[in-house]
N, C-alpha and C positions, 0 to 999 in steps of 0.2 A: 500762458501759465504752464501749460502741459510741457512744452519743450524746455522751458526754464527749469521746471521741476525735474525733468528727466536728467538734465545736465547736473543738477544738484545731487541726484542719487548716484550718478556716475562717480562723484567724488567720494562715495562711501567706500571704506576698506572691506576686506573679505569677512565672511562669517567664520569664526573659529569655534567649533563645538556648537553650543546653543547661545553663545554670547555675541552681541553686536554693539557697535558704537557708531555714532554719527559725528563727523568731523567738525561741522559748524552749524549755524542756525539758518542756513540759506533757505531750507524748505519751509521753516516756520515763517520767515519773513515773506517769502513768495506767496504763501497761502494766507498770510495775515491771521494765522492760527498758532496757538501753542501746541506742541507735539510732545508726547511721551510714549516711549516704548518700554513695556514691562514684560518680564518673564512670567511663565505660568505659576511660579512660586510667589509672585507678587513683588519681586525685586525690580527696582527701576534700572533699566539698562541705559537709557539716555532720556533727557528731558530738556525742553527749551525754557521751562520755568522751574525755579528752585523749590517751591512748596509743593509737596505731594497732594495736599488737600485741595490745591488749586484745580486739580483735574477731576474733582468730584462732579458727577453728572456730565462728564465729557462723552462724546460719541466714540465708540470702540469697535475695532475690527481685527480679527486674527490674521497673522502672517503665516504662510504655509511654505514648507520646504519639502518638495516631492510629496505633496498631499498630507504631510505631517505638520500639525500646528506647532510653532516653535516660540511664538511671542504674540503680544497684543499691542496694537497701536491705538492710542487715545488722542483725540483731536478736539480742542476747545477753541472756538472763535474768539478773537480779541475784540471784535466789534459784532454788531448784530448782523447775522446772516440767516437766511432762510434755512430751515432744517434740510431741505432738499439739496441746497448748495453745499452744506457741510458734509452730507453723506457722499455727494459726488466727489468732493475734494478728498475725503477720507478714502473712498474706493479707489480713486486715481493713485493716491499716495501709496496705499498698501499694494496695489497691483504692480506699480513700478518697483517698489522695494522688494516684493516677492520675486519678480523677474530678475532683478539685479542679484539677489542672494542666490537664486538657483543657478544663474550663469556663473557666479563666482564659485559656487560649490562644485559645479561641474569642472571648471577650470582647475580648482584646487585638487580635485580627485584625479584629473588627468595628469597634472604635474606629479602628484604622488605616485601614480602608476608608472609614469615614465622614469621617475627616480628609482623606483623599485626594480624596474627592468634593467636600468643602467647598473644598479648594484649587482643584480644577478649576472649580467654579462661580464661585469668586472670580476666577480667572484669566479665564474667559470674560466675566464682567461687566466686568472691567477692560479687556479687549480691546475689548468693545463700546463702552465709553466713549471709549477712545483713538481707535478708528477713526471713531466718530461725530463726533468733533471735528476730524478731519483732512481737509483738502481739497487735499492735495498727494499725487500718486501715489507719488512717491519716498519720502515720509515714511510712507505706508501700507505700502509694502514693508518699510521699516526696522522699523516696529512689528510687522509680521507675523513677520519673522525673529526679533526679540527674544523675542516671546511663545512661539514654537515651541521655541526653544532652552531657555527657562525651563521650559516645560511638560514636555518630553520629555527634558531633560538630554542633548542631543545635541551633537556637534561639527560636523556638516555638515547644512545646510539649503539647498535651492535652490528658487527660484520661476521657473517657465517660463510665458510668456504665449503664447497661440496667435495666430499671424499668419494671418488668414483669406485674405489675398491670396496669400501664398507657400505657405500650407498647411503651415507648419512651426511648431515651438515655439522660442521665443527665450529664452535665459537672461537674466532681467532683474535678479535680485537673488540673493545667496547669502551663506552663511557657511561658511568652511572649505574653499572651492574655490580653486584657483589662478586668478590674474587672467586667464590666457590663455583661460579658459572663458567669461568674461563676454561677453555679447552674442552668444555662439555660437548657431548654429541647430541644432536637433535634429529629425531627420526623424520623421514621424508613424508610418511603417510599420515601422521596425526598432528602435524604442526602447521601454523600459518606460513612459516618460512618454506617448508617443503611444498605446500600448496602453490605458493608463488613461484618457486623454482621450477616445478613441473609444468606449470602453465606458461611460464616465461613472460608474464604480464604483471605490471605494478598493481598494488591493491591498497585502497584507502578504506579503513574501517572506522566508522564513526562511533561505534560502541562495542568495546571488547566483551561486554557482558552478553552480547547477542551474536556470538560467532555461529557459523554453520555447525551442525552436529559433527562430532568427531575431531574438530580442530581445537587446538589450544595454543596459547602464547607461551613464550619461553619462561616467563616469570609471572604467570597469570595470577591476578589478585593483588599484586604488589605495585601496580602502576598508580600514579597520582591522578591521571586523567584516563578517560575511556577511549580516546581517539588514538589511532595507530596507523602507520604507513609501513608497508613492506614492498621493497623494490628489488627485482632480480638483477644480479651482476651478469650481463651477457655481452660477450665480445662478438661483434657482428660483421667484421670484415669477410669478404666473399670466401677467402681461402680457409677461414676458420669455421664457417657455416654455423653461426649462432652458438658458439661455445658457451655453455652455462657454467659459470664459475662459482656463484654463490648468491647471497642475499644480503641487503642492507635493511635493517629495521630501525625505526625511530618512533619515540613516543614522549609524552610529558612535555608539552610546550611550557616554557617558563611563565607565559602570561595566562596559562590555564585554558586557553581557547582550543577549539578543535582545529585539526588540519584542514586545509582547503585543497581544491584541485590544483591550484597554483603551486602549493607546496609539493604536491605529488609530481607535477611536471618538472619542477626544479630538482627534486631528489633523483628523478629518473635520468635527467641530463647528467648529474654528478655521477650516478652509478655507471652510465655508459662510458664516461671518460675513465673512471676508476677501473672498470673491467678490462679495458685495453691495456692500461698500465700494469695491472696485475698479471695479465696474460703474457705481456712482453717480458716482465721481470721473471716469470716462470721459465720462459724460453731461455732467457739469459742465464738463469741458474742451471738449466740443463746443459747449456753450452759450457759454462764454467766447470760443471761436474765432468762433462765429457772431456774437456781439455785437461782437467786434473787427472782423470783416469788414464788419458792418453799419455801424459807425462810419466805417470807411475808405471805404465806398461812399457814405455820406452826405456825407463830405468831398469825394469825387470828384464827386458830383452837384452840390454847391454850387459847386465850381470850374467844372464844365461849364456850369452855368446862368449863371455869371458871364461866360462867354465869349459868351453870346448877348446881343443888344441888350436893355438894361433898359427902354428906352422907344423908340417910333417916332421917326424923324427928321422934322424939319419942312422940307419942300421945297415951293416954290411950285407950286400947281396940282395937288397929289396928296395924298390921305389914305391912309396906310399903317399896317398893324398886323400883328404876328406873334406866334406862340405855338408852343412845343415841349413835348411831353410824352414822357417815356421810359416804355417798357413795364416796365423795371426801374429800379433807382436811376440807372444810367447807360446811355447808348445811343449810337447812331451817327448820329442825325438832327442836322441843322444848318441854321440860316438866319442871314442877316446882311443888313445894309443898308450901302451905301457912298455917301457924299455927297462928290462932287468939288467942287461949287459949289452955289449956291442954286437952280439950275435943272436939275441932273442928279442922278439917284438910281440907284444900282445895287442890284439884288435878287438874292440867291442862295439857293437851297434845295437841300440835298444830303442824301444818305442813304448812309452807310457800311454795308456788309453786316454783320450781327450786331447783338446787343443787349448786349454785354458790355463789360468794361473795355478790351479790345483795340480795339473799335470806337470807344469814346470817345477813346482816345489818338490813333487815326488821324484822328478828327474834328478834334482840336486841331491836329494837324500840317497837315491840309487847310486849316484856317482861316488858319494862318500863311502857307502857300504862296499862297493866294488874295489875302490882304492885301498880300503882297509884290508880286505881279503887278499888282494894281490900282493900287498906289502908283506904279508905273512907267508908269501911264496907257496900258496896252496895250489892244488891241482885244479884243472878246469871243472871237474865234477864237484870238488869241495867248494870252489868259488860260487857255483850255482846254488848249492845247498845252503851255505851260510848266508848268502844274499837273500834267498827265499825266506829263511827262518827270521832274519832280521826285519824284513819288510812286510811280512805276512799280516800282522795285526793292523799296521798303518794302511796297507792297501785294502784290507777288508773293511775297515771303518770308513775309508774314503770312497769305497765302491769302485776302485781302480784295479788294473792289472798291468803287467809288463811282459812284453816279448823281448827276447834277447838272443843275439848270436855272439859267441865268444870264441876267439881263435888265438893260438900261439904258434908263431913260426920260428924255427931254429935254422939259421943260415948255415950252421955247421954241418947239418945232415939233410937240409932241405925238407924237413918234416913239418907238416902242418897238423896241429892237434886242435880239435874244435868240438864244441857242443852247441845245442840249440834248445831254447826254451820257447817253443811255439812261434818262432820268428820265420819270415820267408827264407828259404835256403839260399846260400851263397852260390854265385855263379863262377865256375872255373872254365876258362877257355885256354885250350892248349893249341897254340897257333900251328904247330906241326900237325898237318892233317886236319886242322880246324875242328878238333874234337871238343865237345862240350860236355861238362859234368855239372850236376847239381849236388852241392855239398849240404847234407842234412843229417840230423841225428835226433833220436827220440827224446822228448822231454816236454813236460807240461808248461803252460804259461806260469810265470812267477806270480804268486798271490792267490792261486786257486786252492791249494792245499798247503798245510803247514810243513808236511814232510813229502818230498818228491825225489824220485831217483832220476838222474840224468845220464843219458848214454853219451859216451865220448868216442869220437871217431878220429882216424888219422889218415893222412894222404901225403904221399911222396910227391913233391913238386919238382918241376924242371925249369931250366932257364927259358925265359920267354913266356911262362905261364902268367895268365892274368886272372886276378881274383876280384870279384865285384860283390861287395856287401851293401845292402840297401834296406830301406823301410818300405812298407806297402804304399806309401805316398807316391812313389815313382811309378810302379806298375798299375796303380789304380787311379792315376791322374786322368781327368776326363776333359774331353774337348767340347766344343759347342754343340756337337751332334750327340753328346752323351755317350761317346765311345771311350773305352779305356785304352791307355797307352800299352799295357800288357808286357809280358816277358819276351814275346817275339820281337817287338820293336827294340827292347833293351839289347837283346842278343845281336841284332843287326848292326847297331851302333858299335858294340864292342868288337865284332868281327871286322868292321870297316876300319876301326882305329887301332888295331892290335899293334901296329908298328910304332905307335907314339908312346910318350911317357904316361905315367899314371895320372898326372894332373890334366894332360891334354885329353886323355880318354874320358875322365870324369867330367870335365867342362863340356865336352862334346855331347855326352849323355844329357846333361842338364839343359843345354841349348836346344837339343831335339825335343826334349819334354816341353820346354817353353813354347817352341813353335807349334807343337801338337795341341797344347792347351789353348793357345791364342789369347783371346780376351776373357776366357773363362777363369775365374778365380780358383786358386788351389783350395781343395777341400780338406786336404790333410798335409801334415808336415812332411817334408822331403829330406831324407838323409842318404848320403852316398859316400862310400869308401872304396877306393880302387887301389889295388896293390899289384905290382909287376915284379916278377923274379928276374933279377939282372944277372946273377951268376949261378 
C-alpha cells in the first residue's frame, strides 16, 4: 500500500499559492477510504465523495508547508476499519502529501529564482549592448532610467552627477520626480546621496523615517513607500582609480513592497555598467571639444598667417625677408612691410603679450591701426603716438601690452629712420671690419600710458650692411639644459652668413635656433626679419 500510495502522490501537480488539487481517485481507492482536503477557511479543495456532510466525524490531520499549516486532510473509511488503522493510513497519506508539496514548492521556488536570474542576466546584457552603442550622454541617461524602471519595477528613479568644482550633486535625469527638482543641486554633507557618494558603497534603507541624524532624502515626505536604495556611480578601471561620477536613487516599488538585497545587488551591477559608459562618453565629449577647438585654432592660425606678408616686397637697393612662428596655433607676434614707392620701405616687428587667441586678436587690431596710420603718411613718431592712443583702452581692458620696432628705409639716400616702443633693439652688422651696432631709441611699451613721447633715430647705411629685427622669442629660446640662445649666438650666425642673401641668413638663424632648442618646445613666438643693403 505504501509504495502504491507514494506513486499516486507523485501524480499530483504542484501547489500554487495555498490551493491544491488531486488528479484522480487513486489514493482513495488504494486506501479504501474517502478523502477530502479542505482549506483553513472551510472550502473544499478536493474530495473523493460529492456530499460534504458525508465527511462528518471523519478523522482529520493538517498538512504543513515549511512548518506552516496550509490545509486539512479528512479520511473516512468505506468499510469498517480499526481506529488505529485509519490513523496510520491518514498519517501516511498526509506525510507523503506534505513531502511531495514541499519538494514541489522547493522546485518551483528554484525555477522562479533561475528565471529571475536569467531575466537579470538578459537585462544586463541588453543594457551593455545599448550603452555600448550610444555616444550621447542624454541618451545614456534615458537608457539607464528605462532599464532601472524595468528591472526593479519602480515609480521613481533619479540620477545625480557629481560637480567637482562646486562639490555638489546635480540632478541630471529622473523618472517620477516633479520638474522643479530637475537640475537642482544636492549638498554632499546632508543628503543620503552625498553620504553614499563619499563612502562609495550602495545603501539599502528600509525606512526613510528612521534616517541617521543629519541626513535627508531629496524629496523627503513625498514618497509612497518608506524603502529606498541609493547606489554610487563608480568607474573602477585601474587607470581611473575608482572615479566617483554620481549616484542612482530608486524608491516606490509599484507593488508597494520593500526593496531586497537582491534589488540592491542588481542596481549596483547596473550602476557599474552605467558609470563606465558615462565616463567614456565624457572622455569622448572632451575629445570632440578638443578637436573642435583644434579646428578653430587651425582656422585662426590660417587667418593670422594670411595677415603676414606672403612674400617679401621688391624695393630698389634692399633685399628683405621675414618669418613668423607661433609657439601655439596662434600668437601675438607680428611683422609687416610697407612700400610707399619704389625707393621707400617700411618695416615693423611687434610682439603682443601672451600666446593665445586674445593676443592674436589684438595683433590683428594692431595691424589695422598701423596700416591706417601709414596710409596717412605720418612720421615714425606720429605712427607710434596714434597707434598707442587708438589701442590704449583695448589693451588696458584686456590686460595686454605691445612692444614694437618701426623703421623706414630710403634707398635714395641710404637713410634708415626708426623708433622703438620697448622692443629688443635691432642688430646692424657692417661686414667691412665686422663692426656691430645695436639700433635702439627711447620709448615706452604701447598700452602703458595714453600719451607717450617716442624718440626717433637715424642711421646712414652702406652697401653690404645687414639688419636683423626680431622678437624676444629668438634670444630667449631655451634648450633642454634651460640655457637661453642669447644675442651672442645670434651675432655669430649673422657674422658667419654675411655673404649670403637675406633669406639665407634668416633661415640659417632659425635652423640654428631649432638645433639649439632640440626637443624642447618653444615657449614664445618667434619672429625674424632680415634686410641686406644691396646698393
